[in-house]
C-alpha positions as CSV (number, residue, x, y, z in Angstrom):
1,M,162.1,-46.9,46.6
2,V,165.5,-49.3,46.1
3,E,163.9,-52.7,46.8
4,A,160.6,-51.1,43.8
5,A,163.8,-50.4,41.5
6,T,165.4,-54.2,42.5
7,S,162.9,-56.3,42.6
8,V,161.8,-54.9,38.8
9,E,165.3,-55.4,37.9
10,R,165.3,-58.9,39.1
11,L,161.9,-59.4,37.0
12,T,163.5,-57.8,34.1
13,G,166.6,-60.0,34.3
14,W,164.3,-62.8,33.9
15,R,163.6,-62.4,30.8
16,Y,164.2,-64.6,27.7
17,D,167.5,-63.2,25.5
18,A,167.4,-63.9,22.2
19,N,171.2,-63.8,22.1
20,E,171.8,-66.8,23.4
21,S,171.1,-69.2,20.7
22,R,170.4,-69.0,17.3
23,R,166.9,-71.1,17.6
24,D,164.8,-70.0,19.9
25,L,164.9,-71.7,22.7
26,R,161.0,-70.4,24.2
27,L,159.6,-72.5,21.4
28,D,162.0,-75.8,22.6
29,L,160.9,-75.4,25.9
30,L,157.3,-74.9,24.9
31,R,157.6,-77.9,22.7
32,G,159.3,-80.5,25.0
33,L,156.5,-79.4,27.6
34,C,154.1,-81.0,25.0
35,L,156.5,-83.6,24.4
36,L,156.4,-84.9,27.8
37,K,152.9,-84.2,28.4
38,M,152.1,-86.6,25.5
39,A,154.2,-89.5,26.9
40,F,152.6,-88.7,30.2
41,N,149.2,-89.6,28.2
42,H,150.3,-92.8,26.8
43,L,151.2,-93.8,30.3
44,P,148.7,-95.6,31.8
45,H,149.1,-95.2,34.8
46,V,150.1,-92.0,36.0
47,W,148.3,-89.4,38.1
48,I,148.3,-86.9,36.2
49,H,145.4,-87.9,33.7
50,G,143.5,-86.5,36.6
51,F,144.3,-83.5,36.0
52,Q,144.1,-83.3,32.0
53,S,140.9,-80.5,32.7
54,W,143.4,-77.9,33.7
55,L,144.0,-76.6,31.0
56,G,141.1,-76.3,29.3
57,W,140.1,-77.5,25.3
58,V,143.5,-78.0,24.8
59,S,146.3,-80.7,24.6
60,A,149.3,-81.7,23.8
61,A,149.0,-82.6,20.2
62,E,147.7,-79.0,19.4
63,G,150.6,-77.7,21.2
64,F,152.9,-79.5,19.4
65,F,151.8,-79.3,15.7
66,F,151.3,-75.8,15.9
67,I,154.9,-75.2,17.7
68,S,156.5,-77.7,14.6
69,G,154.9,-75.7,12.0
70,A,155.8,-72.3,13.8
71,V,159.7,-74.0,14.3
72,V,159.2,-75.2,9.6
73,G,158.6,-71.2,9.2
74,I,161.3,-70.1,10.7
75,V,164.5,-72.9,9.9
76,Y,163.2,-73.6,6.5
77,G,162.2,-69.9,5.7
78,R,165.8,-68.7,6.1
79,K,166.8,-71.1,4.0
80,V,164.5,-70.2,1.2
81,L,165.9,-66.9,1.8
82,S,169.7,-68.2,1.6
83,E,169.9,-71.1,-0.5
84,G,166.9,-71.1,-2.7
85,W,163.7,-72.9,-3.4
86,A,164.7,-75.8,-4.4
87,Q,167.3,-76.6,-2.3
88,V,164.7,-76.5,0.3
89,R,162.1,-78.2,-1.3
90,N,164.4,-81.7,-1.5
91,K,165.5,-81.3,2.1
92,L,162.0,-80.7,3.5
93,W,160.8,-84.0,1.3
94,G,164.3,-86.0,2.5
95,R,163.4,-85.6,5.9
96,A,159.6,-86.0,5.0
97,L,160.9,-89.5,3.5
98,H,163.8,-90.4,6.5
99,L,160.1,-89.9,9.1
100,Y,158.0,-92.3,6.5
101,L,160.9,-95.1,6.8
102,A,160.7,-94.6,10.8
103,N,157.8,-95.1,10.8
104,L,158.0,-98.0,8.7
105,A,160.9,-99.6,10.7
106,L,158.8,-98.8,14.1
107,L,155.5,-100.8,12.8
108,F,157.6,-104.2,10.9
109,F,159.3,-104.3,14.3
110,F,156.4,-104.3,16.8
111,L,154.0,-106.4,13.6
112,A,157.1,-108.8,13.9
113,L,156.9,-109.1,17.8
114,E,152.9,-109.7,17.8
115,V,153.0,-112.3,14.9
116,S,155.9,-114.1,17.3
117,G,153.6,-113.5,20.0
118,L,156.0,-111.7,21.9
119,L,153.9,-109.2,22.4
120,Q,150.1,-109.3,23.2
121,G,147.4,-107.2,21.7
122,N,146.3,-106.2,18.1
123,H,147.5,-102.2,18.5
124,F,149.8,-102.6,15.1
125,A,148.9,-105.8,13.6
126,M,147.6,-104.8,10.2
127,L,149.0,-107.1,8.2
128,W,145.6,-108.5,8.3
129,S,142.3,-107.2,6.8
130,G,139.0,-109.9,7.0
131,G,142.2,-112.5,7.6
132,S,143.6,-112.0,4.0
133,F,147.2,-110.2,3.8
134,D,146.6,-106.0,3.3
135,A,149.7,-104.7,1.9
136,S,148.3,-100.9,0.7
137,R,147.0,-101.0,4.4
138,L,151.1,-101.5,6.0
139,F,152.7,-98.6,3.5
140,S,149.9,-96.2,3.7
141,L,149.6,-93.6,5.9
142,N,146.5,-95.1,7.6
143,Q,148.9,-95.9,10.6
144,P,147.9,-97.0,14.0
145,Y,146.7,-94.9,17.2
146,Y,150.0,-94.3,18.5
147,L,151.5,-93.8,15.0
148,H,148.3,-91.4,13.9
149,V,151.0,-87.5,14.8
150,L,154.1,-89.0,12.8
151,T,152.0,-89.7,9.8
152,R,150.3,-86.6,10.1
153,Y,153.5,-84.7,10.3
154,V,155.1,-86.2,7.3
155,V,152.0,-85.5,5.4
156,F,152.5,-81.9,6.5
157,L,156.1,-81.3,5.6
158,L,154.9,-82.9,1.3
159,F,152.8,-79.7,1.8
160,A,155.5,-77.2,3.4
161,P,157.8,-76.6,0.0
162,P,154.4,-75.5,-1.9
163,A,153.3,-73.1,1.2
164,L,156.8,-71.5,1.8
165,A,156.6,-70.4,-2.1
166,W,153.5,-68.9,-1.3
167,L,155.4,-66.9,1.8
168,V,157.6,-65.9,0.2
169,A,156.2,-64.8,-2.1
170,G,154.3,-62.6,-0.1
171,R,150.8,-65.0,-0.2
172,T,150.3,-65.4,3.4
173,R,146.7,-64.1,3.2
174,R,146.4,-67.2,0.4
175,L,147.9,-69.8,2.2
176,L,145.8,-68.8,5.1
177,V,142.5,-69.0,3.4
178,T,143.1,-72.0,2.0
179,S,144.3,-74.1,4.9
180,A,140.7,-72.5,6.2
181,T,139.1,-73.2,3.7
182,L,140.4,-77.0,4.2
183,Y,139.5,-76.8,7.6
184,L,136.0,-75.9,7.5
185,L,135.3,-78.6,4.6
186,G,136.9,-81.2,7.0
187,R,134.4,-80.4,9.5
188,V,131.4,-80.2,6.8
189,L,133.4,-83.9,5.8
190,G,132.5,-84.9,9.6
191,P,132.7,-88.8,10.0
192,N,133.0,-89.9,6.6
193,P,136.4,-91.0,4.8
194,R,138.3,-88.5,4.2
195,L,141.7,-89.1,2.4
196,P,142.8,-92.4,0.8
197,W,146.0,-93.9,1.7
198,L,146.0,-91.4,4.5
199,E,142.8,-92.4,6.9
200,S,139.8,-95.0,6.5
201,S,136.1,-94.7,7.5
202,G,136.8,-95.8,11.4
203,Y,138.3,-93.3,13.8
204,Q,140.2,-90.5,12.8
205,A,142.7,-89.1,16.0
206,F,144.2,-86.1,13.7
207,P,142.1,-85.9,10.2
208,V,144.2,-84.3,7.6
209,L,142.1,-81.4,6.3
210,I,141.4,-80.2,9.7
211,W,144.7,-80.7,11.6
212,Q,146.6,-79.0,8.7
213,L,145.2,-75.5,10.0
214,L,147.3,-75.3,13.0
215,F,150.8,-76.9,11.0
216,F,150.2,-74.2,8.4
217,A,149.3,-71.6,10.8
218,G,152.3,-71.8,13.1
219,M,154.3,-71.9,9.7
220,A,153.2,-68.6,8.7
221,C,153.7,-67.5,12.4
222,G,157.0,-68.6,12.1
223,F,158.1,-67.4,8.9
224,H,156.8,-63.9,9.6
225,R,158.2,-63.8,13.9
226,Q,159.1,-60.2,13.7
227,A,156.9,-59.0,12.5
228,L,154.2,-60.4,14.7
229,A,157.0,-59.3,17.2
230,R,156.6,-55.7,16.8
231,G,153.3,-56.0,17.5
232,W,153.4,-58.2,20.2
233,R,155.4,-55.2,21.9
234,Y,153.0,-53.1,21.0
235,L,150.3,-54.8,22.2
236,Q,151.8,-55.9,24.7
237,A,152.3,-52.1,26.2
238,R,148.7,-51.8,26.5
239,G,147.7,-54.6,28.5
240,L,147.0,-57.7,25.9
241,A,149.4,-60.2,28.1
242,W,146.5,-59.7,30.6
243,V,143.7,-60.0,28.4
244,L,145.3,-63.6,26.9
245,I,145.7,-64.6,30.5
246,G,142.4,-64.2,32.0
247,G,141.1,-65.1,28.7
248,S,142.8,-68.8,29.5
249,A,142.2,-68.7,33.2
250,L,138.9,-68.5,32.1
251,F,138.1,-71.8,30.0
252,I,140.3,-73.7,32.0
253,L,137.6,-72.2,35.6
254,V,134.7,-73.2,32.7
255,K,136.0,-76.1,31.8
256,R,136.4,-77.6,35.3
257,A,132.6,-76.3,36.2
258,V,131.7,-78.8,33.7
259,D,134.2,-81.9,34.3
260,L,132.8,-81.4,37.7
261,G,129.0,-81.0,37.4
262,H,129.1,-77.5,38.5
263,L,127.7,-76.0,34.9
264,S,125.3,-77.8,32.3
265,V,126.1,-77.4,29.0
266,A,124.7,-79.6,25.9
267,P,127.1,-82.6,25.2
268,S,126.4,-81.6,21.2
269,V,127.6,-77.8,22.2
270,V,130.6,-79.8,23.6
271,S,131.4,-81.7,20.9
272,S,130.6,-79.3,17.7
273,W,131.7,-76.1,19.4
274,L,134.8,-77.8,21.7
275,G,135.4,-81.0,20.4
276,R,139.4,-82.4,19.8
277,T,139.1,-84.7,17.1
278,D,137.1,-81.6,14.5
279,L,138.7,-78.6,16.5
280,G,135.7,-77.0,17.5
281,P,135.8,-73.0,16.9
282,G,135.8,-72.6,21.0
283,R,138.7,-74.5,21.3
284,L,140.8,-72.6,18.9
285,V,140.1,-69.5,20.7
286,N,141.4,-71.6,23.8
287,L,144.5,-72.9,22.4
288,T,145.1,-69.6,20.9
289,L,144.9,-67.2,24.4
290,F,146.6,-70.7,26.0
291,F,149.4,-70.3,23.5
292,A,150.2,-66.7,23.5
293,A,150.0,-66.6,27.6
294,S,152.1,-69.7,27.7
295,F,154.8,-67.5,25.7
296,W,154.4,-64.4,27.2
297,L,155.2,-67.1,30.7
298,V,158.1,-68.7,29.3
299,D,159.5,-65.1,27.7
300,R,159.3,-63.1,31.0
301,G,159.9,-66.3,33.7
302,W,162.6,-67.6,31.4
303,K,165.6,-67.5,33.7
304,P,164.3,-69.1,36.3
305,L,162.3,-72.0,34.1
306,A,164.9,-72.9,32.3
307,R,166.8,-73.3,35.7
308,A,163.6,-75.4,36.6
309,T,163.3,-77.5,33.4
310,G,165.3,-77.5,30.4
311,A,167.7,-80.1,31.4
312,V,164.2,-82.2,30.5
313,L,162.2,-80.3,28.9
314,L,164.7,-78.5,26.2
315,P,166.3,-82.0,24.4
316,F,162.9,-83.4,24.8
317,G,162.1,-79.5,22.4
318,Q,165.0,-79.8,19.7
319,A,164.2,-83.9,19.6
320,S,160.8,-83.9,19.2
321,L,160.7,-86.6,16.7
322,Y,163.0,-89.1,18.1
323,V,161.5,-88.3,21.5
324,F,158.1,-89.1,20.0
325,L,159.4,-92.1,18.3
326,V,161.6,-93.8,21.4
327,H,159.1,-93.1,23.3
328,I,156.5,-95.5,22.1
329,V,159.1,-98.1,22.0
330,V,160.1,-97.2,25.6
331,V,155.8,-97.3,26.9
332,V,154.7,-99.8,25.0
333,L,158.0,-102.5,26.0
334,G,157.8,-101.2,29.2
335,T,154.5,-101.8,29.9
336,E,154.1,-104.9,28.3
337,F,156.7,-105.7,30.8
338,L,154.8,-105.2,33.3
339,P,152.6,-108.0,34.6
340,Y,156.1,-109.6,35.1
341,L,156.5,-107.3,37.9
342,A,153.7,-109.0,39.8
343,I,152.2,-104.9,40.4
344,H,148.8,-104.1,40.2
345,P,147.2,-100.5,40.2
346,S,144.8,-101.5,43.2
347,D,147.6,-102.5,45.3
348,L,150.7,-100.0,44.7
349,P,149.7,-96.8,43.0
350,A,153.1,-95.6,44.5
351,G,155.3,-98.5,43.2
352,L,153.2,-98.0,39.4
353,L,154.0,-94.1,39.1
354,L,157.8,-94.7,39.9
355,F,157.6,-97.4,37.4
356,D,156.0,-94.7,34.9
357,L,158.7,-92.3,35.8
358,A,161.2,-94.6,35.1
359,L,160.2,-95.0,32.0
360,L,160.4,-91.7,31.0
361,G,164.0,-91.6,32.5
362,L,164.7,-94.2,30.2
363,V,163.7,-91.7,27.1
364,W,165.5,-89.3,28.5
365,A,168.4,-90.9,29.1
366,L,168.1,-91.7,25.3
367,V,168.3,-88.2,24.6
368,R,171.0,-86.8,25.9
369,R,173.2,-89.8,25.3
370,R,171.8,-89.7,21.4
371,V,171.4,-92.9,20.8
372,L,170.9,-94.2,17.5
373,F,170.4,-90.3,16.7
374,G,172.1,-90.9,13.0
375,F,169.2,-93.3,12.7
376,I,166.2,-91.8,14.6
377,P,164.7,-88.1,12.8
378,A,165.5,-85.5,15.6
């Protein structure tokens, strides 16, 4: 009996204490995990690419947009109540402008390297379209693949003030219905051009009309976090957490079975219901289950998780936009430098892994030392 009681006390002692910080460090930790995975995804050699399906039909980008929306709902929701809507509107639009200018600075930096021949490839050079100068594409938010996440976030911040106005006025249902309607409209439009200056007719990794659902649903959750916490405690007492974990595990098992060929599913079904670009309904269910289960696990096992991973994930999560911008520079330039090391994937896979980890270590060191924090938005 004494040993059982000690075990219960130990488990209880692992839980997150909201009095530790004014920030919700659980969200910071999870967003840091998303940023770390996004950085890994942009590295061409790391072994973790072989484990993509082990999370089911979810990716780091979905988690980043949802958690970022939740943070905006929490932080700026408090500011609206204390400072007023006009003041918060100016801060959000100022932050959007700061991000846009940082995006332009990064774009011009890589353009200069490509035009001068110091950077190979054509990842960023959008100055030319059909052999002629195209300034509209340069200054629009229709950016190269690496910058899609950032430019989408700028757009969402521009529309965050009216969303906050609805939340403060008690019109959360209107916000969610509007967001869901835009999501459905985006799915109906399919591959057609969507928004001028934001999306071209080509491939779009994060269609604005579709992916805004994650951000603004996150905003609503963050703004109403206290009410959600009360409801969560009620449902948790009835075993809901284990249902969430079981549901997430089921998606993971099905995804693995499909990838390994043990379960046959028509590609059209996977694309329509579980596709990433158009955020299929099944994918949204998978994301909801996975995020809720992850949040519960982080809440319950906070202390050992924070001790084991907090030194990396918390700085990444608290300065997520800085990490996103800096990791692009480090990864692109680092990968460009790789041929000079005479390393080939088939010759020295361990060396490539160490090289990729060194690039991520450099990003972490820049965050910890707050290099250029006054210029690069965090």
